[in-house]
TORFIVO-771070 format. One line per field, with one value per residue (C-alpha): residue in three letters; x, y, z; residue number from 1. Coordinates in pm, 1 decimal, always signed. Layout:
N
resn = [ALA ...]
c1 = [X ...]
c2 = [Y ...]
c3 = [Z ...]
resi = [NUM ...]
This chain:
410
resn = [MET THR SER GLU LYS ARG ALA SER ALA LEU ARG ASN PHE LEU LYS SER GLU ALA ALA GLY GLY ILE LEU LEU MET VAL ALA ALA ALA LEU ALA MET PHE VAL ALA ASN SER PRO LEU TYR ASP MET TYR HIS HIS PHE LEU HIS GLU LEU LYS GLY PRO VAL LEU SER LYS LYS LEU GLY PRO MET THR PRO HIS LEU TRP ILE ASN ASP GLY LEU MET ALA ILE PHE PHE LEU LEU VAL GLY LEU GLU ILE LYS ARG GLU PHE VAL ASP GLY ARG LEU ASN ASN TRP GLU ARG ARG ARG LEU PRO VAL LEU ALA ALA ALA ALA GLY MET VAL VAL PRO ALA PHE ILE TYR LEU ALA ILE VAL ARG ASP MET PRO GLU LEU TYR ASN GLY TRP ALA ILE PRO ALA ALA THR ASP ILE ALA PHE ALA ILE GLY VAL LEU ALA LEU LEU GLY PRO ARG ALA PRO THR SER LEU LYS LEU PHE LEU VAL THR VAL ALA ILE VAL ASP ASP MET GLY ALA VAL ALA ILE ILE ALA LEU VAL TYR THR ALA GLU ILE ASN GLY ALA ALA LEU LEU ALA SER ALA VAL ILE LEU GLY ILE MET TYR THR MET ASN LYS ALA GLY VAL LYS SER LEU LEU ALA TYR LEU PHE PHE ALA PHE LEU LEU TRP PHE ALA VAL LEU LEU SER GLY VAL HIS ALA THR ILE ALA GLY VAL LEU ALA ALA MET ALA ILE PRO ILE VAL VAL THR PRO GLY SER PRO ASP ALA GLN ASP SER PRO LEU HIS ARG LEU GLU HIS ALA ILE ALA PRO TRP SER ALA PHE LEU ILE VAL PRO ILE PHE GLY PHE ALA ASN ALA GLY VAL SER LEU GLU GLY LEU GLY VAL GLU GLN ILE PHE ALA PRO LEU PRO LEU GLY ILE ALA ALA GLY LEU PHE LEU GLY LYS GLN VAL GLY ILE PHE ALA SER VAL TRP LEU ALA VAL LYS THR GLY PHE ALA GLN ARG LEU GLY GLY THR THR TRP LEU GLN VAL TYR GLY VAL SER MET LEU CYS GLY ILE GLY PHE THR MET SER LEU PHE ILE GLY ALA LEU ALA PHE PRO GLY GLU ALA LEU LEU ILE GLU GLU ALA LYS ILE GLY VAL LEU MET GLY SER PHE LEU SER ALA VAL VAL GLY PHE CYS ILE LEU ARG PHE ALA PRO GLN PRO SER LYS ASP GLU ASP GLU LEU VAL ALA GLU PRO VAL LYS ALA ALA]
c1 = [+113.3 -253.3 -377.0 -512.5 -218.9 -204.3 -214.8 +115.2 +201.5 +220.8 -132.9 -269.1 -70.1 -217.4 -569.7 -550.4 -353.9 -601.6 -891.4 -678.3 -583.2 -947.7 -1011.7 -712.9 -871.4 -1191.1 -996.3 -809.4 -1130.7 -1295.2 -998.4 -1026.7 -1400.1 -1355.3 -1068.3 -1290.2 -1599.9 -1706.0 -1546.4 -1191.5 -1126.3 -1229.7 -1018.2 -708.3 -758.6 -789.6 -477.2 -242.0 -356.7 -445.8 -125.7 +6.2 +324.2 +670.3 +856.4 +1126.3 +1247.5 +1284.2 +917.2 +771.0 +426.9 +278.3 -26.8 -258.7 -77.7 +259.2 +122.4 -0.8 +313.3 +573.5 +382.5 +127.3 +343.8 +626.2 +398.2 +348.0 +725.9 +761.7 +537.1 +742.4 +1058.5 +901.7 +792.9 +1138.9 +1314.0 +1064.4 +1095.2 +1476.4 +1514.8 +1214.7 +1034.5 +1057.6 +1369.0 +1581.1 +1843.9 +1999.4 +1820.7 +1490.8 +1610.3 +1780.9 +1480.0 +1281.3 +1598.2 +1683.5 +1325.8 +1293.4 +1627.4 +1536.9 +1191.8 +1352.2 +1632.7 +1435.5 +1155.2 +1419.8 +1596.1 +1268.0 +1178.9 +1519.7 +1504.9 +1172.5 +1280.9 +1638.0 +1607.9 +1475.0 +1742.8 +1506.6 +1302.2 +1590.9 +1526.1 +1204.0 +1382.1 +1284.5 +910.9 +825.6 +1063.5 +826.5 +548.4 +240.7 +188.2 -160.0 -300.4 -148.5 -263.3 -606.8 -627.0 -511.2 -781.1 -1045.7 -926.0 -995.6 -864.0 -751.2 -443.3 -225.9 -72.4 +276.1 +194.8 +80.0 +392.6 +612.6 +440.6 +476.2 +844.4 +931.7 +744.1 +922.2 +1263.7 +1134.5 +1042.9 +1397.9 +1527.8 +1275.1 +1367.4 +1737.0 +1664.2 +1462.0 +1740.6 +2031.4 +1888.2 +1609.9 +1795.1 +1928.8 +2041.3 +2164.7 +2149.7 +2457.0 +2346.9 +2005.3 +2162.0 +2400.5 +2106.5 +1931.1 +2235.8 +2251.4 +1882.6 +1914.4 +2219.1 +2016.2 +1746.3 +2000.4 +2160.3 +1817.0 +1771.2 +2106.7 +2029.9 +1710.4 +1462.2 +1123.8 +900.6 +726.5 +638.4 +1008.5 +1090.4 +794.1 +902.4 +1250.1 +1100.3 +904.4 +1221.1 +1400.3 +1123.0 +1153.0 +1534.0 +1526.3 +1262.8 +1499.9 +1802.5 +1680.8 +1650.0 +1286.4 +1114.0 +959.7 +1305.8 +1288.2 +1013.5 +1234.9 +1535.6 +1326.3 +1188.0 +1539.2 +1594.5 +1274.4 +1355.7 +1221.0 +1177.8 +1251.3 +1005.4 +1074.8 +794.0 +565.4 +307.2 +447.1 +581.4 +350.4 +648.1 +805.7 +791.4 +830.3 +544.7 +318.3 +386.1 +339.9 +3.0 -100.9 -31.0 -100.6 -480.3 -429.9 -191.5 -408.4 -746.5 -662.6 -314.2 -266.3 -622.3 -583.5 -253.4 -418.6 -705.6 -469.8 -232.5 -433.3 -664.5 -570.0 -785.1 -824.1 -973.8 -805.1 -592.0 -559.0 -371.7 -55.3 -51.7 -141.8 +129.1 +392.0 +737.1 +699.7 +366.3 +447.4 +787.6 +636.2 +344.6 +570.5 +819.2 +548.2 +349.4 +631.0 +939.2 +800.8 +660.5 +970.7 +1220.5 +1049.8 +927.5 +1253.3 +1463.0 +1245.8 +1251.6 +1628.9 +1684.4 +1478.2 +1627.2 +1984.6 +1917.7 +1980.1 +1641.3 +1346.0 +1025.7 +724.2 +529.1 +172.6 +180.3 +206.3 +438.5 +134.1 +38.5 +393.7 +367.8 +35.7 +176.8 +480.0 +229.3 +62.8 +400.6 +356.5 +102.7 +326.8 +58.9 +153.7 +532.3 +540.4 +316.4 +535.0 +859.8 +697.8 +641.1 +1003.7 +1149.0 +1009.2 +981.1 +800.2 +712.5 +334.6 +284.0 +546.1 +403.9 +58.5 +202.3 +382.4 +51.3 -108.3 +172.8 +148.0 -228.5 -207.7 +68.4 -86.2 -434.3 -309.9 -97.4 -390.6 -644.5 -418.5 -264.0 -609.6 -735.8 -432.2 -468.5 -847.2 -838.4 -505.2 -546.1 -486.2 -179.3 -249.6 -77.8 +60.2 +422.4 +662.9 +646.3 +898.8 +1061.3 +1180.7 +1027.3 +1106.7 +1448.6 +1493.4 +1607.6 +1982.0]
c2 = [+1351.4 +1330.2 +1528.5 +1215.1 +1035.6 +661.5 +481.1 +333.1 -20.2 -130.3 -11.4 -176.7 -488.5 -512.6 -466.0 -698.4 -970.8 -968.0 -1031.2 -1267.4 -1461.5 -1518.8 -1632.1 -1867.4 -2023.7 -2081.4 -2234.8 -2470.0 -2576.1 -2635.4 -2847.0 -3062.3 -3101.6 -3206.2 -3443.8 -3624.2 -3643.9 -3841.3 -3559.4 -3666.0 -3875.6 -3587.5 -3343.9 -3564.6 -3647.2 -3280.7 -3175.4 -3462.4 -3665.8 -3409.2 -3380.1 -3081.1 -2996.9 -3095.4 -2775.6 -2949.7 -3310.9 -3298.5 -3209.2 -3408.3 -3326.1 -3016.6 -3090.6 -2828.2 -2890.3 -2810.8 -2503.4 -2377.9 -2460.5 -2367.8 -2106.6 -1914.6 -1930.8 -1760.6 -1454.1 -1490.6 -1505.4 -1201.4 -1015.1 -1149.6 -1019.2 -678.9 -652.9 -752.8 -496.6 -222.8 -279.3 -290.4 +13.2 +232.4 +83.8 -23.8 -234.9 +32.1 +50.2 -182.7 -24.6 -131.9 -466.0 -621.3 -731.3 -877.7 -1041.2 -1193.0 -1309.3 -1456.6 -1637.9 -1787.9 -1870.6 -2076.4 -2244.1 -2366.3 -2535.3 -2708.9 -2843.2 -2967.3 -3138.8 -3306.9 -3416.3 -3593.3 -3767.4 -3832.7 -4209.2 -4175.6 -4028.8 -4050.3 -3770.3 -3529.9 -3343.3 -3202.9 -2993.8 -2664.1 -2736.9 -2588.9 -2294.6 -2070.3 -1829.3 -1763.9 -1386.4 -1399.2 -1657.2 -1492.9 -1142.8 -1287.4 -1417.3 -1080.0 -910.4 -1113.7 -952.4 -597.6 -326.9 -586.8 -638.1 -322.6 -187.0 -252.5 -626.1 -630.7 -448.1 -682.6 -987.0 -852.5 -761.7 -1095.6 -1280.7 -1081.8 -1170.1 -1526.3 -1534.7 -1431.8 -1730.0 -1964.3 -1843.7 -1900.9 -2250.1 -2341.4 -2218.5 -2375.7 -2690.2 -2815.1 -2803.9 -3147.4 -3133.9 -2826.3 -2761.6 -2542.3 -2393.1 -2294.1 -2152.3 -1944.2 -1820.6 -1721.8 -1521.3 -1344.8 -1252.1 -1127.2 -926.7 -763.2 -667.1 -511.2 -323.9 -186.9 -74.9 +105.2 +264.7 +416.6 +203.0 +218.1 +25.6 -246.7 -433.8 -467.6 -600.4 -841.9 -976.7 -1056.5 -1185.2 -1442.4 -1547.0 -1570.4 -1791.7 -2030.7 -2042.6 -2107.6 -2377.7 -2553.3 -2504.1 -2733.8 -2453.5 -2418.3 -2183.5 -1967.2 -1834.4 -1645.9 -1429.8 -1311.5 -1255.7 -1056.3 -840.1 -740.4 -589.4 -381.6 -9.2 +167.7 +540.7 +598.7 +820.6 +765.4 +880.4 +960.0 +775.0 +560.4 +748.1 +733.8 +687.3 +402.4 +80.2 -139.5 +23.5 +17.9 -350.4 -436.3 -260.5 -426.6 -787.4 -778.4 -824.9 -1108.8 -1279.8 -1234.8 -1314.5 -1563.0 -1715.2 -1799.6 -1933.5 -2149.6 -2280.5 -2352.0 -2536.5 -2740.9 -2835.5 -2855.2 -3137.6 -3437.9 -3748.4 -3863.2 -4196.5 -4479.6 -4247.4 -4344.9 -4202.7 -4383.6 -4217.3 -3871.5 -3883.3 -4051.4 -3888.0 -3675.7 -3502.8 -3482.9 -3324.9 -3063.5 -2985.0 -2958.3 -2745.5 -2499.1 -2493.6 -2517.6 -2410.6 -2085.3 -1958.0 -2052.9 -1922.4 -1590.9 -1500.8 -1600.3 -1403.8 -1091.6 -1118.3 -1161.9 -879.1 -638.0 -747.5 -714.5 -378.1 -516.2 -384.9 -184.5 -342.0 -338.5 -18.4 -32.1 -404.5 -637.1 -935.9 -1163.6 -1002.8 -1047.9 -1413.0 -1439.4 -1300.8 -1531.6 -1814.7 -1689.2 -1708.7 -2086.1 -2065.2 -2197.6 -2290.5 -2166.8 -2176.1 -2491.9 -2681.7 -2556.6 -2671.7 -3001.7 -3086.8 -2999.7 -3194.0 -3530.8 -3530.0 -3833.7 -3953.5 -3912.6 -4069.8 -3849.4 -3538.3 -3626.7 -3683.4 -3349.2 -3181.5 -3333.1 -3194.6 -2849.8 -2840.3 -2956.6 -2716.0 -2421.5 -2488.4 -2514.9 -2201.1 -2006.4 -2112.0 -2074.8 -1750.4 -1607.2 -1701.9 -1549.2 -1220.5 -1218.0 -1244.0 -1073.3 -754.9 -436.8 -227.6 +41.0 +315.8 +384.2 +299.0 +382.9 +186.8 -86.0 +122.9 +479.9 +750.9 +722.5 +864.0 +1144.5 +1072.0 +1080.2]
c3 = [-1931.0 -1828.5 -1531.5 -1368.4 -1208.7 -1223.1 -888.8 -771.6 -877.0 -512.0 -431.8 -746.0 -661.4 -311.5 -443.7 -743.3 -566.6 -279.7 -516.4 -725.4 -413.7 -327.6 -685.2 -655.4 -345.7 -542.5 -833.7 -598.5 -426.3 -764.8 -877.4 -564.0 -621.1 -985.7 -901.5 -651.6 -867.5 -1176.7 -1379.7 -1282.7 -1596.8 -1821.7 -1613.3 -1633.4 -2003.0 -2099.9 -1909.3 -1986.4 -2285.6 -2549.6 -2752.0 -2941.3 -3131.9 -3007.5 -2917.6 -2716.3 -2727.0 -2349.9 -2298.1 -2586.4 -2729.5 -2569.9 -2356.4 -2202.5 -1871.9 -2033.3 -2208.6 -1870.9 -1669.7 -1933.5 -2132.2 -1927.3 -1616.2 -1809.1 -1813.9 -1437.2 -1393.0 -1618.9 -1374.1 -1082.0 -1250.0 -1315.0 -950.5 -826.6 -1049.3 -963.9 -590.1 -597.8 -825.4 -748.7 -449.7 -90.2 -142.1 -308.9 -33.2 +220.3 +516.3 +365.4 +233.6 +530.5 +737.2 +441.8 +304.3 +643.3 +702.0 +351.9 +379.7 +716.8 +580.2 +302.7 +498.0 +801.7 +597.2 +383.5 +694.3 +843.5 +516.2 +490.1 +854.4 +793.1 +468.0 +585.9 +534.1 +177.6 -53.8 -351.2 -190.3 -122.2 -446.9 -301.9 -38.2 -205.9 -228.1 +116.0 +69.5 -129.0 -27.2 -241.5 -254.2 -408.3 -165.9 +143.2 +44.2 -27.7 +329.8 +463.4 +256.3 +440.2 +764.5 +644.0 +881.3 +1134.7 +916.9 +941.5 +623.3 +761.4 +782.6 +419.9 +306.0 +507.6 +359.7 +4.9 +43.8 +206.4 -67.9 -340.3 -196.8 -150.6 -520.4 -610.1 -415.8 -576.8 -926.4 -852.0 -719.0 -1030.0 -1259.0 -1069.7 -910.2 -1135.8 -1467.2 -1564.3 -1927.7 -2111.6 -2486.3 -2538.0 -2870.0 -2736.1 -2419.7 -2633.4 -2840.3 -2516.2 -2409.9 -2748.1 -2736.0 -2379.7 -2483.6 -2762.0 -2511.3 -2273.8 -2565.1 -2659.6 -2299.5 -2293.4 -2631.0 -2491.1 -2683.7 -2506.1 -2747.0 -2547.6 -2866.5 -2950.2 -2603.2 -2607.3 -2947.2 -2816.2 -2488.9 -2690.5 -2876.2 -2540.7 -2400.7 -2695.6 -2675.6 -2299.9 -2354.2 -2596.5 -2370.3 -2092.9 -1835.6 -1732.9 -1977.5 -1705.6 -1618.5 -1949.1 -1800.2 -1514.2 -1742.6 -1989.2 -1707.7 -1603.3 -1950.2 -1958.0 -1904.6 -1597.6 -1537.6 -1170.5 -981.5 -608.5 -381.3 -676.6 -886.9 -1163.6 -1464.4 -1764.4 -1998.6 -1799.1 -2007.8 -1699.2 -1512.3 -1818.3 -1880.4 -1513.8 -1501.5 -1828.5 -1729.5 -1352.6 -1392.7 -1643.8 -1404.1 -1096.5 -1250.6 -1525.8 -1532.3 -1164.8 -1114.5 -1429.7 -1292.7 -957.5 -1122.3 -1341.5 -1060.1 -737.4 -841.8 -628.5 -612.2 -251.5 -353.3 -168.9 +39.7 +402.2 +699.1 +591.9 +249.6 +380.2 +647.4 +431.0 +453.7 +137.2 +211.1 +581.7 +513.7 +281.9 +513.1 +818.7 +626.1 +523.6 +846.2 +1103.1 +910.7 +773.0 +1102.4 +1299.7 +1044.2 +969.9 +1319.1 +1491.2 +1240.3 +1279.7 +1660.1 +1669.2 +1419.2 +1629.4 +1963.3 +1833.4 +1669.2 +1320.7 +1205.3 +1330.7 +1455.5 +1224.8 +1287.8 +1418.5 +1498.3 +1795.0 +1816.6 +1794.8 +1464.3 +1334.9 +1434.0 +1250.0 +925.7 +964.0 +973.6 +653.8 +480.4 +507.6 +225.3 -49.9 -299.2 -649.3 -635.2 -419.8 -662.0 -945.5 -781.9 -683.3 -1049.9 -1129.2 -835.6 -944.4 -1325.3 -1460.1 -1106.7 -1109.5 -765.9 -599.7 -766.9 -632.1 -283.9 -309.3 -396.1 -86.3 +129.1 -28.5 +17.7 +381.0 +477.7 +293.3 +432.9 +791.9 +753.5 +605.8 +870.0 +1174.6 +1045.8 +977.0 +1324.9 +1497.0 +1310.3 +1346.8 +1725.8 +1799.7 +2009.6 +1814.6 +1910.2 +2167.7 +1971.8 +1625.7 +1568.4 +1291.2 +966.6 +888.8 +616.3 +600.9 +386.2 +14.2 -73.5 -322.2 -674.2 -725.6]
resi = [1 2 3 4 5 6 7 8 9 10 11 12 13 14 15 16 17 18 19 20 21 22 23 24 25 26 27 28 29 30 31 32 33 34 35 36 37 38 39 40 41 42 43 44 45 46 47 48 49 50 51 52 53 54 55 56 57 58 59 60 61 62 63 64 65 66 67 68 69 70 71 72 73 74 75 76 77 78 79 80 81 82 83 84 85 86 87 88 89 90 91 92 93 94 95 96 97 98 99 100 101 102 103 104 105 106 107 108 109 110 111 112 113 114 115 116 117 118 119 120 121 122 123 124 125 126 127 128 129 130 131 132 133 134 135 136 137 138 139 140 141 142 143 144 145 146 147 148 149 150 151 152 153 154 155 156 157 158 159 160 161 162 163 164 165 166 167 168 169 170 171 172 173 174 175 176 177 178 179 180 181 182 183 184 185 186 187 188 189 190 191 192 193 194 195 196 197 198 199 200 201 202 203 204 205 206 207 208 209 210 211 212 213 214 215 216 217 218 219 220 221 222 223 224 225 226 227 228 229 230 231 232 233 234 235 236 237 238 239 240 241 242 243 244 245 246 247 248 249 250 251 252 253 254 255 256 257 258 259 260 261 262 263 264 265 266 267 268 269 270 271 272 273 274 275 276 277 278 279 280 281 282 283 284 285 286 287 288 289 290 291 292 293 294 295 296 297 298 299 300 301 302 303 304 305 306 307 308 309 310 311 312 313 314 315 316 317 318 319 320 321 322 323 324 325 326 327 328 329 330 331 332 333 334 335 336 337 338 339 340 341 342 343 344 345 346 347 348 349 350 351 352 353 354 355 356 357 358 359 360 361 362 363 364 365 366 367 368 369 370 371 372 373 374 375 376 377 378 379 380 381 382 383 384 385 386 387 388 389 390 391 392 393 394 395 396 397 398 399 400 401 402 403 404 405 406 407 408 409 410]
């Protein structure tokens, strides 16, 4: 083991995601500029009309857009899975005392936006399938906004946002797997189970070769792609099989395959994959759009779900949990700052755009309307949340952190 200890995954995560979030903002702005310029035809042609091989009859010929959403994003979901496993096994969610407030806040932050969305589109059953679009929080974008605040955003707020978003991601992954899977190929699904079983057997046998796990992870991705379940789920499933060496309260173990893989792909995800996804999916042409189109039930329901539902669900659940003694108050913060970070959770960009494409397959107009709603809700949440945190008075004295000190290894 080298004398120079590697920084913890959480510290690296906060740093890289902050920078990656800012880059994601730039990518989204660039996509909007291109989509509303003479370059739009070239942009659309490159993403949707260049055809590649047919990997799945359901998807048809692979376009750059499909390679990004079903291929590159599987790597993003692999990172999500690694972060979830690391936090639950070796991080700030490794016991119920630490989990209950983020779990409660994330659950409320998914349920309330869904109810608001369904209330707005209640007379249009064809739109019901989009209920999960405003349920997600974009970690990179939200952390990027917090990074712009510098020391005015206490560490406890950043940790709370990250833990809520991680639990939120778990819910989004479950929704994608259970709700947005229409047709199942039984043979391919069985093959997926066999491959996953091999990976878990390797884990139990003490195999630590990352190359071996990545080889089977690729096979798992292909089998899941053929099964009808969205291919990105393979990334999360593969992550659950990657071995982890637990080092509570210490820097990441050098011989931990999970930590090594997480550190290896985090920069690629933050600085390449997510910005590419943002550029490929955020481009919406506003030509011919009037007030009626912008405030149609679908975009309005998504925007209201993100902007209103997230802040109400998360802040109310935290307030009630603290007042009833269910959980401790966030250390070193004021209630106004907690409200501000609840507002930032309404930035649903990456995952919301992703779910929007799954909710209305083959419905180009509805997907475009969903993008408008995601952009409106995320933009409002980012601006208002930033302003609240920028001008919120700082707490008069230091308070305890949200979570307890790391527990000792068993």
